[in-house]
C-alpha positions as CSV (number, residue, x, y, z in Angstrom):
1,X,4.6,12.9,-13.8
2,X,5.1,15.7,-11.2
3,X,3.3,13.7,-8.5
4,X,5.8,10.9,-9.0
5,X,8.8,13.2,-8.9
6,X,7.7,14.5,-5.6
7,X,7.8,11.0,-4.2
8,X,11.3,9.8,-5.0
9,X,13.7,7.7,-2.8
10,X,17.1,6.2,-3.5
11,X,16.8,5.2,-7.1
12,X,13.0,4.8,-6.9
13,X,10.2,6.9,-8.1
14,X,6.5,6.4,-7.5
15,X,3.5,7.3,-5.5
16,X,2.3,4.9,-2.8
17,X,-1.2,6.0,-1.6
18,X,-3.4,3.7,0.5
19,X,-6.9,3.6,2.0
20,X,-6.7,2.1,5.5
21,X,-9.5,1.2,7.9
22,X,-9.6,-0.4,11.3
23,X,-12.1,-0.7,14.2
24,X,-12.0,-0.4,17.9
25,X,-11.7,-3.6,19.8
26,X,-15.1,-5.2,20.5
27,X,-16.5,-2.4,18.3
28,X,-17.0,-0.3,21.4
29,X,-18.3,3.2,20.4
30,X,-15.7,5.2,22.4
31,X,-15.6,8.1,19.9
32,X,-19.2,9.1,20.4
33,X,-18.3,12.7,21.1
34,X,-16.9,15.2,18.6
35,X,-14.1,16.1,21.0
36,X,-12.9,12.5,21.2
37,X,-13.1,12.1,17.4
38,X,-11.1,15.3,16.9
39,X,-8.5,14.2,19.4
40,X,-8.1,10.9,17.6
41,X,-7.6,12.7,14.3
42,X,-4.9,14.8,16.0
43,X,-3.2,11.7,17.3
44,X,-3.2,10.1,13.9
45,X,-1.7,13.2,12.3
46,X,1.0,13.3,15.0
47,X,1.8,9.6,14.3
48,X,2.0,10.5,10.6
49,X,4.5,13.2,11.3
50,X,6.6,10.9,13.6
51,X,6.8,8.1,11.0
52,X,7.1,10.3,7.8
53,X,3.6,9.6,6.4
54,X,1.3,12.1,4.8
55,X,-2.3,11.8,5.7
56,X,-4.3,13.1,2.8
57,X,-7.7,12.6,4.5
58,X,-8.9,11.1,7.7
59,X,-12.2,10.3,9.3
60,X,-12.9,9.0,12.7
61,X,-16.3,7.4,13.3
62,X,-17.7,6.3,16.6
63,X,-16.2,2.8,16.3
64,X,-13.8,2.9,13.4
65,X,-11.2,5.0,11.5
66,X,-10.6,5.6,7.8
67,X,-7.3,7.0,6.7
68,X,-6.1,7.9,3.2
69,X,-2.3,8.2,3.4
70,X,0.7,8.6,1.1
71,X,3.6,6.4,2.3
72,X,7.3,6.5,1.7
73,X,8.3,3.9,-0.9
74,X,10.3,2.1,1.7
75,X,7.3,1.5,4.0
76,X,4.7,-1.2,3.6
77,X,1.1,-0.4,4.1
78,X,0.9,-2.9,7.0
79,X,3.8,-1.2,8.8
80,X,2.0,2.2,8.3
81,X,-1.3,0.8,9.8
82,X,0.7,-0.6,12.8
83,X,2.4,2.8,13.4
84,X,-0.9,4.7,13.2
85,X,-2.7,2.2,15.4
86,X,0.0,1.9,18.0
87,X,0.8,5.6,18.4
88,X,-2.9,6.7,18.4
89,X,-3.8,4.0,21.0
90,X,-1.0,5.1,23.3
91,X,-2.2,8.7,23.1
92,X,-5.8,7.8,23.6
93,X,-5.0,5.8,26.7
94,X,-2.9,8.8,28.0
95,X,-5.7,11.3,27.3
96,X,-8.6,9.0,28.5
97,X,-7.3,6.8,31.4
98,X,-10.8,5.5,32.0
99,X,-10.6,3.5,28.8
100,X,-8.0,1.2,30.6
101,X,-11.0,-0.3,32.4
102,X,-12.7,-1.2,29.1
103,X,-9.5,-2.5,27.5
104,X,-7.9,-4.4,30.3
105,X,-5.2,-5.9,28.1
106,X,-4.2,-2.5,26.7
107,X,-5.4,-3.1,23.1
108,X,-7.6,-0.2,21.9
109,X,-7.8,-1.4,18.3
110,X,-9.0,-4.7,17.0
111,X,-6.2,-6.8,15.3
112,X,-8.0,-6.6,11.9
113,X,-7.5,-4.0,9.3
114,X,-8.5,-3.1,5.7
115,X,-5.9,-1.8,3.2
116,X,-6.4,-1.0,-0.4
117,X,-4.1,0.8,-2.8
118,X,-5.3,4.0,-4.4
119,X,-3.6,4.8,-7.7
120,X,-2.9,7.9,-9.7
121,X,-4.2,6.0,-12.7
122,X,-6.9,3.4,-13.0
123,X,-6.4,-0.3,-13.6
124,X,-7.9,0.0,-17.0
125,X,-5.5,2.8,-17.9
126,X,-2.5,0.7,-16.8
127,X,-3.7,-2.3,-18.9
128,X,-4.3,-0.1,-22.0
129,X,-0.8,1.4,-21.5
130,X,0.7,-2.1,-21.4
131,X,-1.3,-3.2,-24.4
132,X,-0.2,-0.1,-26.4
133,X,3.4,-0.6,-25.4
134,X,3.3,-4.3,-26.4
135,X,1.8,-3.3,-29.8
136,X,4.8,-1.0,-30.5
137,X,7.2,-4.0,-30.4
138,X,5.6,-6.7,-32.5
139,X,7.5,-9.9,-32.8
140,X,6.9,-11.6,-36.1
141,X,7.1,-15.4,-36.5
142,X,9.7,-15.0,-39.2
143,X,12.0,-13.3,-36.6
144,X,12.0,-16.4,-34.4
145,X,14.0,-19.5,-35.2
146,X,13.0,-22.9,-34.0
147,X,14.9,-24.7,-31.4
148,X,15.7,-27.5,-33.8
149,X,17.4,-25.1,-36.2
150,X,19.5,-23.5,-33.5
151,X,20.8,-26.7,-31.7
152,X,23.7,-28.5,-33.3
153,X,23.1,-32.1,-34.2
154,X,23.3,-34.4,-31.3
155,X,23.0,-31.6,-28.6
156,X,20.0,-32.3,-26.3
157,X,17.4,-29.6,-25.5
158,X,18.4,-27.7,-22.4
159,X,15.7,-26.5,-20.0
160,X,15.2,-22.8,-20.0
161,X,16.1,-22.1,-23.6
162,X,13.4,-20.3,-25.4
163,X,13.1,-19.5,-29.1
164,X,12.6,-15.8,-28.4
165,X,16.2,-15.7,-27.3
166,X,17.3,-16.3,-30.9
167,X,16.0,-13.1,-32.6
168,X,17.8,-12.2,-35.9
């Protein structure tokens, strides 16, 4: 529970961690040198500081980027990818003006992206928790009354009424 308490925001508690990946436009291999890859990592970390993200891990390959980031609960993963791509592209173009010739329209990154959530617990654990929670609150058929018994004579059935609403 400590990991959740560290990530609270205005009546919300949780942990939002995402694996994000995107490629350079046209899959150009512009990060072929270690220096360029390291600079791109620095730019991504600077973007994270600027937009209040926490990069847990980051890898820059010759034509694509992988980022594992913890996001504020108020931020969507697509917004985070946009911030990281935008800020890093601006910095790359400032640091390497020769790339402007390759990318005449000013778009370093392809428009595509991959985003997947990374949880503190597995899907199987979440399902077993829900099943165990449901097992703690069994509803017996004897506790439910039928709609016919509840409605007064002559009153039609109203949409939205469910027999579970009439627990003893």
